[in-house]
N, C-alpha and C positions, 0 to 999 in steps of 0.2 A: 617807377617805384616811389613810395612816399616816405620821406625822412622823418625821424623823430628826434628831437633835441632834448636829451636828458643827461644827467651826470653819470649814468651807468655806462661802463665800458661797452663798446660796440664791436661787433665783427661784421665785415662787409657781407651783405646778403648774397652777393654773387659768388661767394666761395662755398655756399651751401647748396645741397640738392633739395628741391622743394616739391611738395605734393599736397593735393587737397582731396580729402576723402569724404564720402557721403556721411550723412548724419548718423546712420546706424553704426558707423565705426566707433562712435563715442563710447558705446556700451561694450565693445569688444575688448578682449584681453590685450595688454601691451604687445604680446607676441603676434597676435592676429593683426593688430594695427600695423606693425612693422612689415609684415608680409603683404598686406594690402598696398602699402607704400611702394613695395618693390616692383609692382606692376608698371609704375611710371618712372622707374630709375634705370639708368644704363649699367648699373653695377649691382651686385648682390647686397641686400640690405644688411646682411650679417657683418659686412665690413664697415658699417657706419655707426657713428655715435649720433643718436637721434634725439629730437625734441618735438613736442607737440602742444597744441592749444586749441580750444574750441572756439569757433567763430560765432558771431552773434546770430547767424542764421541756422545754427545747430550743426553745421559741418565741422570737420576736423582738418586743421592745417598741420602738416608735419614737415620737418626739415632734418637734414643729416649731413655729416661731414666725416671724412676718414679720421680716425683718432690720431694717426701720425701727423696728418696735415694740420690738425688743430693744435697739437703739441708744438709743432714748428712755428705756427702762428703766434702762440702764446710766448714762446721764447723771445721773439722779436718785439714783443709789446712791453713798453716801459710803464704803462698804466695798469697792468694786470700783475698783482703781487699775490703772495700766499694769503693775505688778508682780504683779497677781493672776493665778494660773495656772489656776484652776478656778472654774466657776460651774455648779452642778447644781440640779435641781429639789428643792424642799423635801419633796416627797412623791411617791408613786406613786398613780395613780388607784385608787379603791377596788376596782373589779372585778379589778385586778391584784394590789394589795397584800393583799387578803383571802385570796389563794391562797398567800402566802409568809409565812415567819417574819420577825420584825424584822431578824434578821441577814442574811437573804437580800435583804430590801428595801434595807438599807444597801449591800450588795455591788452590786446592780443600779444604784442611784442614783449610786454612785461612778463608774460607767462613762458616765453621761449628762452629759458635760462640754460645755457650750454654747460654751466659748471655744476653738474650733478653726476652721480655714479662715480666712475673712476676719476673724474675731474672735479669732484666736490672738494672745496677748500677744507683743510684740516681743522681750521678754527670753527667752521660751521658744522663739520662732522662731530666735533667734540660737544658743541652746544646741543646739537640734535640728540646725541646719545644721552647727555645729562638730562635733557627734558624727558626723554623716554624712560630713563631710570627713575626720575622723580614721579612720573605718571604711574609707572608700574609699582613703584614703592608705595605710592599713595593707595593704589588699589589693593595691594597686599595688606597694608595697614588697616584699611577700611574693612576688608574681609576678616582680618584677625579680631578687630574690635567687635564685629557682628557675632563672630563665633564665641568670643568671651562673654558678650552680653547674653547670648542664648544659653550658654553653659551656666552662667550665674542665675538666670531666670529658672532654668530647670532645677538647679540645686536648691533654690529658694522654695520652689513648688514642692519638691520632694521633702524638704525639711518641714514645710507646713503640713503636708499630708501625714508625715510621721507624728507630728504633734497632735493632729486630729485623732490618729489611731491610738496614740498613748492616752490621750484624754478620754477617748471612748472606752478603752479598757479599764481606766481608773473608775469612771462612772459606773460601768457595769459591775466592777468588783465591789463598789460601795452599795449598789442597789441589790445585786444578786451575789452573795458570797459564793465563791467557786465550790463545786462539788466534785468528788472523785470521778474522773473519766468524762467530765463535761467539757466538750471541745467547742460547743456552740452556745455560749451564754446569751448571745444576742437573740437567738431564736427562743430561748426560754423567756427572755424579757418580752418578746412579742406575744407569746402565748399568755403570759401573765397579764399584760395590758388588755388583751381581748377578754380575758376572764373578768377583770375588774370592770371593763366597759359593760359587759353583760349584766354584772351584778348591779352596777349603778343605774342601768336602764330598767331594772326589774325583770329582765328576761333570762334569769339564771335557769339553766336546764340541768337536771341531774343526769349524770352519765360519766364518761371518762374525763379524768383530769388531764388536760393536754400538757400542762407543765410536767407533771409526774411521768406521763407517758414518754415525752420527749427526753427527759433526763435519763430514764431507764434505757431508752433506745440508744442514746449516745454512749452510755456505758457499755452496752453490748456491741456497739459498732466496731468492726475490726480496725485496730489502730494502724496497721500496716497497709491498709487498702486505700489506694489513691482514688478519691471520689469527688465528683463535681455535683453539688446539689443545686438544682435549678429552682425547685419550688417545694414548699412544705405547707400542707393544709391540715390543720388540726381542728376537728369538730367534736362535739360531745359524743358522737357515735362512731367516729372513725378517724384514722390518722393516715394521710396520704403523702408520700414522698416521691418526687420525680427528680431524676438526675442521670448521671452517666458514670460508667466505670470502664476500665481498659478492655475487658473481655466479657463474654457471656458467662464464663465460669466464675468470674468475680461477682457478677450479679447474683448467681445462684448461691455463692458463698455468703453474700450479704443477706439474702433471704433466710438462709439457715441460721445465721447469727441472730437475726431478729426474732426467730421463733423461741429463743430462750427467754423472752420477756412476756410470752403469751399467758402463762399460768398466773403469775403474780398480779398482772394488770387486767386479767379477764379479756385479753385481746386474741383475736384469731387472724393469722396472716393469710390473706387471700393469695390465690395462685399468682406467682410473679409474672409480670408482663415485661418482656425485654426483647430488644432487637439490635442487630449490628448496624452501625452507621459509620460514616467516614472518620469520626473522632473516637470510636471505640464501640461501646454498647450502652444504649439508653435503657433505663428501667423505670417501672412504675410499681411502687411497693404500697400496698393498701393493707392496713390493720384495722379490723372492725371490732368495736366494743361489744362484748357479749353480755354485759350486765353483771351485777353482784349476785352471787349464789343465794 
């Protein structure tokens, strides 16, 4: 055997059971490693307190001792106290040490600390727990700060969005004073902009007034009907609305309500196009301008 001279308390290597496992044992679970060691032991591995370390060539060296024999050994040691953190073998078996340099032997022995598990010193156990608490506490604090940051960012974005909506409503109110039953002033503004663009470009076409048609249509629209409007197309000769309602019956009810604006605006409601989908019933409502009498 090869001796190592350090200040760490040593236990005679000949009181330990030794074994060397193939390199694939390094990736095995601790339980599997112990049972592979048992194949070279004269006693069951379950009766041993074991240690292990990886060798420079990739293989695994393991050693073990009966817990009661280790306790008896520690009782008779004056250099091992409750404040001692390490107790390692004084040597490696010759068949292992002969393959290593002295420095490599020292590195392997330094990893073979018998004072772990039930033999771990209380002082080291306290330090390890405190370090674990600090690490876990740091992770919890970091996660909490991230959540708080996200919540504040979401709250700020929601506040900004509400400011935009409020300002938009204010501007619409200033530009287009509200009319009774008008639930979509933004569409009225779009139609007015298109009319003004046509007038400015000299392409004004006589026919239906889209703004007046839409205003009348929204007033006739059933207030209790949940409707999703996907697109509105207002032209001088027709008004087309595409959207969805909960059921086909609701689509037909909508078409009936729109017929109430036919006479005054010289519009004729075309046959309703509707079909059932996974989100309810989609509809295509077309109102054609018939011209002034």
